[in-house]
C-alpha positions in Angstrom: 75.0 107.9 -79.6 71.5 107.4 -80.0 71.5 103.4 -78.9 73.7 104.9 -75.5 71.0 107.1 -74.6 68.3 104.8 -75.0 69.8 102.4 -72.3 70.5 105.1 -69.7 67.1 106.2 -70.4 65.9 102.1 -69.4 68.7 102.1 -66.7 67.0 105.2 -65.0 63.3 103.9 -65.9 63.9 100.8 -63.9 65.5 102.1 -61.3 62.5 104.0 -60.4 60.3 101.1 -61.1 61.9 99.2 -58.6 61.6 102.5 -55.8 58.0 102.8 -57.1 57.4 98.7 -56.5 58.9 98.9 -52.9 62.0 96.8 -53.6 64.1 96.6 -50.8 68.0 96.1 -52.0 69.8 93.1 -51.1 73.1 95.3 -50.4 74.5 98.7 -50.1 77.6 100.6 -51.6 78.2 102.8 -48.3 79.2 101.3 -45.0 76.4 103.0 -43.2 73.8 104.9 -45.7 72.0 106.4 -42.5 75.4 108.7 -41.4 74.4 112.4 -41.4 70.9 111.4 -40.6 70.0 113.7 -37.6 68.7 111.5 -34.5 66.7 112.7 -31.7 69.3 112.6 -28.5 69.0 109.2 -26.5 68.2 109.8 -22.9 70.2 109.8 -20.1 70.2 106.7 -18.0 68.6 108.4 -15.5 66.0 109.2 -17.7 65.3 105.4 -19.3 62.0 103.8 -18.4 61.9 100.3 -17.5 60.4 98.1 -20.5 59.8 94.4 -18.9 59.6 93.1 -22.7 61.7 93.2 -25.9 61.1 97.0 -27.1 59.4 97.8 -30.3 61.8 98.3 -33.2 59.1 100.6 -34.8 59.0 103.4 -32.5 60.7 106.1 -32.6 62.7 107.8 -29.9 59.7 110.3 -30.0 57.0 107.9 -29.2 55.9 107.6 -33.0 55.4 104.5 -35.0 57.0 104.3 -38.4 54.6 103.7 -41.2 57.0 103.7 -44.1 59.7 101.5 -45.6 61.9 104.7 -46.6 61.3 105.6 -42.6 63.4 102.4 -41.7 66.6 103.8 -42.6 66.0 106.8 -40.1 65.0 104.5 -37.5 67.6 102.2 -38.0 70.1 105.1 -37.3 68.0 106.1 -34.2 68.7 102.2 -32.8 72.4 102.6 -33.9 72.8 105.8 -31.8 71.5 104.2 -28.6 73.5 100.8 -29.2 76.2 103.3 -29.9 75.8 104.9 -26.4 74.9 101.9 -24.5 76.2 98.9 -25.2 79.3 98.9 -27.6 80.6 102.4 -28.1 80.7 104.6 -31.5 82.2 103.3 -34.4 84.8 105.5 -35.7 84.2 106.5 -39.6 86.8 105.3 -42.5 89.9 107.0 -41.1 91.7 109.5 -43.7 94.3 106.9 -44.4 93.5 103.7 -46.1 96.1 102.5 -48.5 95.6 98.9 -50.1 98.3 96.7 -52.0 97.9 92.8 -52.9 100.6 90.7 -53.1 100.1 87.1 -54.1 97.1 86.2 -52.0 97.9 88.7 -49.4 96.0 91.9 -49.1 97.6 94.6 -46.9 95.4 97.4 -45.4 97.3 100.6 -44.2 95.0 102.3 -42.2 95.2 105.3 -39.7 96.0 108.7 -39.5 99.3 111.1 -40.4 101.9 109.8 -38.2 99.8 106.8 -36.5 99.1 104.2 -39.0 98.8 100.5 -38.9 98.6 97.4 -41.1 95.8 94.8 -41.5 96.6 91.6 -43.6 94.4 89.4 -44.9 94.6 85.9 -47.0 92.3 85.9 -50.2 91.9 82.4 -51.5 90.1 81.8 -54.5 88.9 78.1 -55.2 90.3 76.4 -57.6 88.8 76.4 -61.1 87.4 80.0 -60.4 86.4 82.2 -63.1 88.5 84.7 -63.8 86.6 87.5 -62.8 84.7 89.0 -59.9 83.6 86.0 -57.4 81.6 86.4 -54.0 83.6 86.2 -51.0 83.0 85.6 -47.0 85.3 87.1 -44.5 85.9 84.7 -41.7 86.8 86.3 -38.2 90.5 84.7 -37.6 89.7 81.7 -39.9 89.2 81.1 -43.7 85.0 80.6 -43.6 84.3 81.0 -39.7 83.5 78.0 -38.1 82.0 77.0 -41.1 82.6 74.0 -43.3 84.9 75.4 -46.2 83.8 72.7 -49.1 80.6 74.6 -49.0 82.1 77.5 -50.2 84.8 76.3 -52.8 82.6 74.1 -54.5 80.3 77.2 -55.3 83.5 79.5 -56.5 83.3 81.6 -53.7 86.2 82.9 -52.2 87.5 83.2 -48.6 89.2 85.8 -46.8 90.5 85.6 -43.3 90.1 89.1 -41.1 92.8 88.4 -38.0 91.4 90.2 -35.2 94.0 90.4 -33.0 95.6 93.4 -35.8 93.0 95.3 -34.1 92.6 94.1 -30.7 93.8 91.4 -28.5 91.8 88.4 -28.8 92.7 87.0 -25.3 90.4 86.3 -22.7 92.5 87.8 -20.1 95.1 90.4 -19.3 93.5 92.9 -21.8 92.1 96.6 -21.0 90.3 98.9 -22.8 94.1 100.7 -23.6 95.6 97.6 -25.3 95.9 97.1 -29.2 96.7 98.8 -32.3 92.7 100.3 -32.2 93.4 101.9 -28.9 96.5 103.9 -30.2 94.8 105.3 -33.0 91.6 106.3 -31.2 92.9 106.7 -27.2 90.0 108.5 -26.3 87.2 106.0 -27.9 84.3 105.0 -26.2 84.5 101.8 -28.2 84.6 98.7 -26.7 86.4 95.8 -28.4 83.2 94.3 -30.3 82.8 97.2 -32.1 86.9 97.8 -32.7 86.8 94.3 -34.6 83.7 95.1 -36.6 85.6 98.3 -37.6 88.8 96.4 -38.7 86.2 94.3 -40.7 84.6 97.2 -42.5 88.6 98.8 -43.3 89.1 95.3 -44.9 86.1 96.0 -46.9 87.8 99.6 -47.9 90.9 97.6 -49.2 89.0 95.5 -51.3 87.3 98.6 -52.9 90.7 99.6 -53.9 91.5 96.4 -55.8 89.8 95.4 -58.2 92.8 93.3 -59.3 91.6 91.0 -56.3 88.9 89.9 -58.6 86.1 89.8 -55.3 82.5 90.9 -56.0 82.0 93.6 -53.4 77.9 93.4 -54.0 78.3 89.7 -52.7 80.3 89.6 -49.8 79.5 87.4 -46.7 80.9 87.6 -42.7 81.0 85.1 -39.9 82.1 83.6 -36.7 81.3 81.5 -34.1 81.2 81.9 -30.4 82.8 85.4 -29.5 83.9 85.4 -33.1 79.7 85.5 -34.1 79.3 88.3 -32.1 82.0 90.2 -34.0 80.4 88.7 -37.0 76.7 90.2 -35.9 78.1 93.5 -35.2 79.8 93.8 -38.5 76.9 93.1 -40.5 74.6 95.4 -38.3 77.2 98.5 -38.5 78.0 97.7 -42.3 75.7 97.8 -45.0 78.1 97.2 -47.8 77.7 93.3 -46.3 74.8 90.7 -48.2 74.8 88.1 -45.8 75.6 87.8 -41.7 75.9 84.6 -40.7 76.1 84.2 -37.0 77.0 81.1 -35.4 76.1 80.4 -31.7 77.0 84.0 -30.6 75.4 84.0 -26.9 75.0 87.2 -24.9 75.8 89.8 -26.7 75.3 88.2 -29.9 72.0 86.9 -31.2 70.3 86.2 -27.2 68.2 88.8 -25.6 69.8 90.5 -22.7 65.9 90.7 -20.8 65.5 87.0 -21.2 69.0 85.7 -20.7 68.3 87.3 -17.6 65.4 85.8 -16.9 66.2 82.2 -17.9 69.4 82.3 -15.4 66.7 82.9 -12.7 63.7 80.7 -13.7 66.7 77.7 -14.8 69.1 78.7 -12.0 72.2 77.7 -14.2 74.5 80.4 -15.7 73.5 82.1 -18.9 75.5 84.3 -20.6 73.7 87.7 -19.5 74.6 90.9 -19.1 77.0 90.5 -16.1 78.4 87.4 -17.2 78.8 88.7 -20.7 81.1 91.8 -19.5 83.6 89.5 -17.2 84.3 90.2 -13.5 86.8 92.9 -14.0 85.4 96.5 -14.8 88.2 97.0 -17.4 87.6 94.1 -19.7 86.9 95.7 -22.5 84.8 93.9 -25.0 81.8 96.5 -24.7 81.4 100.1 -23.5 82.1 100.9 -20.3 78.4 102.0 -20.3 77.1 98.6 -20.5 77.7 97.9 -17.0 74.8 99.9 -15.5 72.5 98.2 -16.9 73.8 94.7 -15.2 71.0 94.3 -12.6 68.4 96.2 -14.6 68.5 94.7 -18.0 64.8 96.1 -18.4 66.3 100.1 -18.3 67.9 99.2 -21.9 66.6 101.5 -24.2 66.6 98.4 -26.9 67.4 94.5 -26.9 69.5 92.1 -29.1 66.4 92.0 -31.3 67.0 95.7 -32.6 70.8 94.9 -33.2 69.9 91.8 -35.5 67.5 94.1 -37.2 70.1 96.8 -38.1 70.6 94.5 -40.8 67.1 94.4 -42.8 66.9 94.3 -45.5 69.6 92.4 -46.2 70.1 88.4 -45.4 71.1 87.3 -42.0 71.4 83.4 -41.2 71.3 82.4 -37.7 72.9 78.9 -36.5 72.4 78.1 -32.8 72.9 75.1 -30.5 70.8 73.6 -27.7 73.4 71.9 -26.0 74.9 74.6 -23.8 72.9 76.5 -21.5 75.0 79.2 -21.0 74.9 79.9 -24.5 71.0 80.8 -24.4 69.4 79.4 -27.2 66.1 80.0 -25.9 66.9 83.6 -25.7 68.1 83.4 -29.2 64.7 82.3 -30.3 62.9 85.0 -28.8 65.3 87.4 -30.0 64.7 86.1 -33.6 60.9 86.1 -33.2 61.3 89.8 -32.8 63.8 90.7 -35.5 61.8 88.8 -38.2 58.8 91.4 -37.6 61.3 93.8 -39.2 61.7 91.4 -42.1 58.3 91.0 -42.6 56.8 94.6 -42.3 59.8 95.7 -44.8 58.2 93.0 -47.3 61.6 90.6 -47.2 60.5 87.9 -44.6 62.9 85.3 -46.7 66.0 87.4 -46.0 66.2 85.9 -42.1 66.7 82.6 -41.0 67.4 80.4 -38.4 68.6 76.7 -38.0 69.2 74.9 -34.9 70.5 71.5 -33.3 71.6 69.8 -30.1 75.5 69.9 -30.8 78.3 70.9 -29.1 79.8 74.4 -29.1 80.8 75.5 -32.5 80.6 72.2 -34.1 78.6 71.7 -37.4 75.4 69.7 -38.0 74.4 68.1 -40.9 71.1 69.5 -40.6 72.7 72.7 -41.0 74.1 72.2 -44.6 71.2 72.6 -46.7 69.9 75.7 -44.8 73.6 77.4 -45.5 73.7 76.2 -48.9 70.4 77.5 -49.4 71.4 81.0 -48.1 74.8 80.9 -50.2 72.9 80.1 -53.4 70.5 82.7 -53.0 72.6 85.9 -51.6 76.1 85.1 -52.6 75.3 83.5 -55.8 72.2 85.2 -56.7 69.8 81.9 -57.7 66.3 82.6 -57.8 65.2 79.0 -58.3 67.2 77.5 -55.0 65.5 76.2 -51.7 63.3 78.2 -49.5 65.2 80.8 -47.5 62.5 81.0 -44.9 62.8 79.4 -42.0 63.2 79.5 -38.7 64.0 76.2 -37.1 63.9 75.9 -33.1 62.6 73.6 -30.6 61.1 75.9 -28.4 57.8 76.2 -30.0 55.5 77.1 -27.0 57.6 80.8 -25.8 55.1 83.3 -24.5 55.5 85.7 -26.9 52.5 87.8 -25.9 54.4 88.2 -22.9 57.7 89.1 -24.5 56.5 90.2 -28.0 53.4 92.8 -27.2 53.5 95.0 -30.0 52.0 94.6 -33.4 53.9 94.5 -36.8 52.9 97.6 -39.1 52.7 97.4 -43.3 55.3 99.7 -44.1 54.2 101.1 -47.2 
C-alpha cells in the first residue's frame, strides 16, 4: 500500500514538474481540448478588415496578443471558429452512436444517431513480426499509407490503417453537391464542406480504435497522411483532432498548405493558374469541398480573417511534416513556402521548433523523391517511435530562399512564457 502511494506521488510530482517546466505535449487524449472555451464572435463578412499580409496568429479577436503558452489553447479555438465559419464549415462533435467491432483485420465503426447510422470500414495491417502489443499506426487517406512508401512503416513496426473517404462523402470530382453522401444524410443542415466531413470521418475511425484494445494500436502514436486533395484531408484531420500525434501533408495545394493570399498574387504575377480561392472551389456554386461561405472571398482574399498558415498552426504543439514539389505551378510551392515560414513561428514561440518540417523536390505530382526519405524517417522515428537519438527534425527545406518575408510576415514572434 505504501509503495503504491509513493508511486502515485512520484507520478503527480513528475506531471507538476513538466507543467512547471512548460513542456508542450506531443499529443492529447481528446479530439479538441478547446471544446467549451468561449470565443469572441467572428466578425461578419462586412465587418472584416482588409489584411494584405498573412494575419498575425498571436493576435486574439479583441486585438490583444497572447503572451503565454497556456493562452495558445484559447487562441487556437478562435482560429478554429473562424476557419469553421468561413472556410470549411462546422465539424460536428462525436455522435451519440459510435460502436466498433474488429473481424480479422477489418474494423467496422457504426456511427450516427438513433435511426440514422452508417458504417465506416477500415483495414488495419500490422507489419510482419510486429510485437504482440500496441504499436504505432498511420491512417492513410484512401490507401494504407497515403502516398508514402509502405516499406518505411513496415520495417519500423508501424501499422497502416486505410480510411475510405467515400464512405463519408463521394470522392468524385463531378456530379456531387452538398446533399451527396452518408454524412449529408446524417447531418442534412450542416454547414460542413467535404474537407471537414472527411476529417470528421477520420476522427470517428480514432473513436473506433479507442473501443478496440484488441486491435493493439498505440493511440498516443497515431499519424495521418495523404496527397493532393487527400493531403488537404490529412491537414484538416490533424488540425481538428488533437489525438493525432503526427500529420504528414503531401503536396496539398490550395486549401492545404499554400496561402490563399500568396496564391492569388502568384497567379497574377506569373500569369499561370495557381490553385487560389477561385480555382480550388470549382466553377459550380454547388461544388462542395468547402463551406459555401468561402466563395465570398474569391476576389477579395485579403478579407479572410486567417490564412492557411493558421490552419497549419492549429496542429501545434504536435508534429507536422509537409512534403512539397516545385514541378507543377498550380500546386503553388512558393505559396506553401511563405505559409510554412509564418506557421513555423508558432512552434518557435511555443518552444518546440523541431516539430514542424518541410521537405521539397522537383518531382511529378504525388511522386516520391529519394530526397524525401531521410526526412520522413526522422519524423517517424521521433514522433511515432519515440526515439530521441535520431536525425534532426528542425528542417525547412526549399529552393525559395529570397521571399519578401518583411511584406508577408510583418509581425514579430513573441516568447510565450
